[in-house]
Backbone as a chain_set.jsonl record, in Angstrom:
{"seq": "MSTNPVPNANTNVVTTEVSWRKKYRNPLMNAAFWGFWIGFFLAHQGGVTNNGTMVSLSYVIFTLACLVPLVTKK", "coords": {"N": [[12.22, 26.711, 41.632], [10.897, 25.543, 38.637], [7.712, 24.515, 37.415], [6.431, 21.887, 35.418], [3.966, 22.263, 32.979], [2.634, 20.114, 31.849], [2.141, 17.072, 33.211], [4.487, 14.399, 33.619], [5.714, 14.677, 31.149], [8.337, 14.52, 28.971], [10.445, 16.922, 28.054], [12.772, 16.88, 26.63], [12.785, 15.044, 24.605], [12.414, 14.715, 21.191], [9.866, 14.235, 19.013], [9.379, 12.85, 15.854], [7.449, 13.19, 12.937], [6.184, 10.456, 11.177], [6.106, 9.651, 7.792], [3.246, 8.853, 5.776], [3.828, 7.139, 3.728], [5.991, 5.626, 4.613], [4.882, 4.546, 6.873], [2.728, 2.917, 6.026], [3.918, 1.217, 4.196], [4.585, -1.62, 4.144], [1.978, -2.986, 4.335], [0.815, -1.973, 1.967], [2.568, -2.862, -0.025], [2.217, -5.599, 0.264], [-0.445, -5.733, -0.544], [-0.125, -4.998, -3.22], [1.377, -7.161, -4.132], [-0.485, -9.286, -3.844], [-2.369, -8.261, -5.559], [-1.117, -8.551, -8.061], [-1.108, -11.384, -8.249], [-3.875, -11.929, -8.24], [-4.583, -10.534, -10.525], [-3.143, -11.983, -12.504], [-4.479, -14.439, -12.272], [-7.113, -13.729, -13.02], [-6.635, -12.883, -15.648], [-5.775, -15.27, -16.813], [-8.028, -16.968, -16.422], [-9.945, -15.464, -17.78], [-8.905, -15.591, -20.352], [-9.018, -18.342, -20.893], [-11.759, -18.903, -20.763], [-12.675, -17.204, -22.668], [-13.568, -14.625, -21.919], [-13.972, -11.372, -22.033], [-14.427, -9.395, -20.148], [-13.269, -10.26, -17.748], [-10.597, -10.226, -18.468], [-10.215, -7.511, -18.992], [-10.697, -6.52, -16.417], [-8.519, -7.644, -15.152], [-6.471, -6.122, -16.293], [-6.965, -3.647, -15.091], [-6.487, -4.251, -12.406], [-3.79, -5.025, -12.558], [-2.682, -2.542, -13.284], [-3.237, -0.963, -11.006], [-1.773, -2.447, -9.133], [0.777, -1.999, -10.08], [1.083, 0.733, -9.725], [1.074, 1.128, -6.978], [3.693, 0.438, -5.778], [5.145, 2.541, -6.931], [4.105, 4.8, -5.734], [4.632, 4.364, -3.055], [7.374, 4.313, -2.829], [10.71, 4.637, -1.472]], "CA": [[12.032, 25.544, 40.786], [9.737, 25.715, 37.764], [6.885, 23.317, 37.27], [6.079, 21.53, 34.058], [2.507, 22.315, 32.882], [2.114, 18.798, 31.479], [2.834, 16.092, 34.05], [5.131, 13.226, 33.015], [6.122, 14.949, 29.775], [9.774, 14.745, 28.84], [10.614, 17.972, 27.043], [14.033, 16.674, 25.925], [12.578, 14.094, 23.516], [11.782, 15.305, 20.014], [9.199, 13.214, 18.219], [9.277, 13.212, 14.441], [6.291, 12.642, 12.249], [6.521, 9.439, 10.184], [5.257, 9.843, 6.62], [2.302, 7.766, 5.543], [4.468, 6.167, 2.831], [6.791, 4.72, 5.424], [4.001, 3.901, 7.854], [1.881, 1.903, 5.391], [4.649, 0.593, 3.09], [4.445, -3.081, 4.113], [0.643, -3.435, 3.909], [0.555, -1.632, 0.568], [3.341, -3.765, -0.874], [1.52, -6.886, 0.302], [-1.63, -5.597, -1.394], [0.337, -5.025, -4.61], [1.756, -8.55, -4.415], [-1.717, -10.059, -4.053], [-3.006, -7.729, -6.761], [-0.518, -9.227, -9.221], [-1.596, -12.752, -8.328], [-5.29, -11.901, -8.643], [-4.593, -10.115, -11.927], [-2.743, -13.126, -13.338], [-5.553, -15.434, -12.255], [-8.224, -13.239, -13.841], [-6.213, -12.895, -17.054], [-5.776, -16.665, -17.26], [-9.403, -17.465, -16.506], [-10.625, -14.744, -18.858], [-8.423, -16.11, -21.63], [-9.491, -19.714, -21.083], [-13.208, -18.912, -21.004], [-12.944, -16.19, -23.683], [-14.372, -13.615, -21.24], [-13.25, -10.109, -22.145], [-14.594, -8.605, -18.928], [-12.256, -10.693, -16.783], [-9.289, -9.758, -18.954], [-10.19, -6.068, -18.749], [-10.559, -6.341, -14.974], [-7.134, -7.97, -14.794], [-5.66, -4.95, -16.652], [-7.174, -2.626, -14.059], [-5.802, -4.699, -11.192], [-2.354, -4.902, -12.835], [-2.316, -1.122, -13.248], [-3.215, -0.547, -9.602], [-0.663, -3.128, -8.459], [2.024, -1.359, -10.516], [1.136, 2.101, -9.198], [1.31, 1.124, -5.52], [5.117, 0.61, -5.452], [5.63, 3.856, -7.352], [3.648, 5.786, -4.756], [5.201, 4.096, -1.728], [8.819, 4.147, -2.874], [11.44, 5.347, -0.403]], "C": [[10.777, 25.75, 39.946], [8.983, 24.397, 37.641], [6.536, 23.124, 35.805], [4.555, 21.537, 33.955], [1.872, 20.977, 32.507], [2.843, 17.762, 32.323], [3.356, 14.91, 33.23], [5.51, 13.441, 31.547], [7.612, 15.254, 29.762], [9.983, 15.75, 27.717], [11.908, 17.809, 26.25], [13.888, 15.756, 24.718], [11.841, 14.794, 22.381], [11.166, 14.173, 19.211], [9.07, 13.72, 16.791], [8.08, 12.512, 13.836], [6.759, 11.643, 11.184], [5.572, 9.616, 9.006], [4.371, 8.619, 6.406], [2.903, 6.72, 4.61], [5.268, 5.148, 3.615], [5.911, 3.912, 6.364], [3.222, 2.734, 7.232], [2.582, 1.169, 4.26], [4.428, -0.92, 3.024], [3.04, -3.533, 3.741], [0.341, -3.119, 2.447], [1.337, -2.519, -0.384], [2.734, -5.17, -0.872], [0.268, -6.846, -0.574], [-1.244, -5.628, -2.872], [0.716, -6.446, -5.026], [0.515, -9.392, -4.708], [-2.489, -9.551, -5.265], [-2.434, -8.351, -8.025], [-1.038, -10.649, -9.359], [-3.049, -12.813, -8.773], [-5.398, -11.486, -10.107], [-4.186, -11.238, -12.873], [-3.847, -14.179, -13.402], [-6.718, -14.991, -13.142], [-7.867, -13.232, -15.323], [-6.239, -14.316, -17.606], [-7.2, -17.177, -17.443], [-10.19, -16.76, -17.615], [-10.181, -15.214, -20.228], [-8.939, -17.501, -21.92], [-10.971, -19.74, -21.456], [-13.634, -17.898, -22.061], [-13.879, -15.11, -23.135], [-13.564, -12.31, -21.211], [-13.352, -9.245, -20.898], [-13.545, -8.977, -17.892], [-10.868, -10.217, -17.189], [-9.161, -8.255, -18.721], [-10.029, -5.759, -17.267], [-9.138, -6.657, -14.523], [-6.197, -6.822, -15.168], [-5.771, -3.858, -15.598], [-6.412, -2.997, -12.793], [-4.281, -4.642, -11.382], [-1.894, -3.453, -12.74], [-2.24, -0.619, -11.813], [-2.05, -1.175, -8.855], [0.68, -2.532, -8.878], [2.166, 0.043, -9.939], [1.461, 2.149, -7.711], [2.794, 1.226, -5.19], [5.682, 1.956, -5.873], [5.267, 4.928, -6.332], [4.364, 5.609, -3.414], [6.708, 3.931, -1.731], [9.499, 5.01, -1.815], [11.877, 6.72, -0.844]], "O": [[9.719, 26.09, 40.475], [9.56, 23.315, 37.75], [6.369, 24.087, 35.056], [3.894, 20.882, 34.761], [0.704, 20.735, 32.813], [4.052, 17.589, 32.166], [2.724, 14.485, 32.263], [5.613, 12.477, 30.789], [8.079, 16.148, 30.467], [9.72, 15.447, 26.553], [12.121, 18.538, 25.282], [14.791, 15.699, 23.884], [10.782, 15.388, 22.583], [11.866, 13.257, 18.778], [8.7, 14.87, 16.553], [7.752, 11.38, 14.192], [7.636, 11.959, 10.381], [4.361, 9.72, 9.199], [4.71, 7.505, 6.806], [2.54, 5.546, 4.682], [5.23, 3.953, 3.322], [6.169, 2.735, 6.615], [3.079, 1.682, 7.855], [1.912, 0.55, 3.432], [4.115, -1.448, 1.957], [2.909, -4.407, 2.885], [-0.313, -3.906, 1.763], [0.827, -2.892, -1.441], [2.74, -5.849, -1.898], [-0.041, -7.817, -1.266], [-1.954, -6.216, -3.687], [0.411, -6.878, -6.138], [0.47, -10.122, -5.699], [-3.185, -10.321, -5.927], [-3.177, -8.649, -8.961], [-1.374, -11.081, -10.462], [-3.415, -13.656, -9.593], [-6.218, -12.03, -10.847], [-4.805, -11.428, -13.92], [-4.114, -14.742, -14.463], [-7.246, -15.784, -13.921], [-8.71, -13.544, -16.164], [-6.674, -14.54, -18.736], [-7.539, -17.745, -18.481], [-10.999, -17.382, -18.302], [-10.977, -15.238, -21.167], [-9.266, -17.816, -23.064], [-11.39, -20.488, -22.339], [-14.827, -17.745, -22.323], [-14.85, -14.725, -23.787], [-12.6, -12.176, -20.456], [-12.456, -8.448, -20.622], [-12.992, -8.1, -17.228], [-10.059, -9.848, -16.337], [-8.107, -7.782, -18.296], [-9.302, -4.836, -16.9], [-8.613, -6.012, -13.616], [-5.23, -6.562, -14.452], [-4.777, -3.217, -15.255], [-5.765, -2.146, -12.182], [-3.561, -4.252, -10.463], [-0.836, -3.17, -12.178], [-1.29, 0.071, -11.443], [-1.408, -0.517, -8.037], [1.631, -2.561, -8.096], [3.286, 0.489, -9.69], [2.061, 3.114, -7.239], [3.145, 2.063, -4.358], [6.606, 2.463, -5.236], [6.041, 5.856, -6.097], [4.663, 6.586, -2.727], [7.276, 3.459, -0.746], [8.929, 5.988, -1.33], [12.5, 7.447, -0.07]]}, "num_chains": 1, "name": "protein.A"}
């Protein structure tokens, strides 16, 4: 009878590595969702107060929120 060098290890089970896209898909999509809302809020407030910095920041946030789903797609 042969002995297993690692106790309690089942050698019949093959574990597969889960990609980071699949692993972090839900948190990243939630971040993109909130990024759109924050971007809309900043664009609105920047337009109302005539603040170009807030509008520019909203463009940056919109861009990041659009890139997240492209990176984490299935």
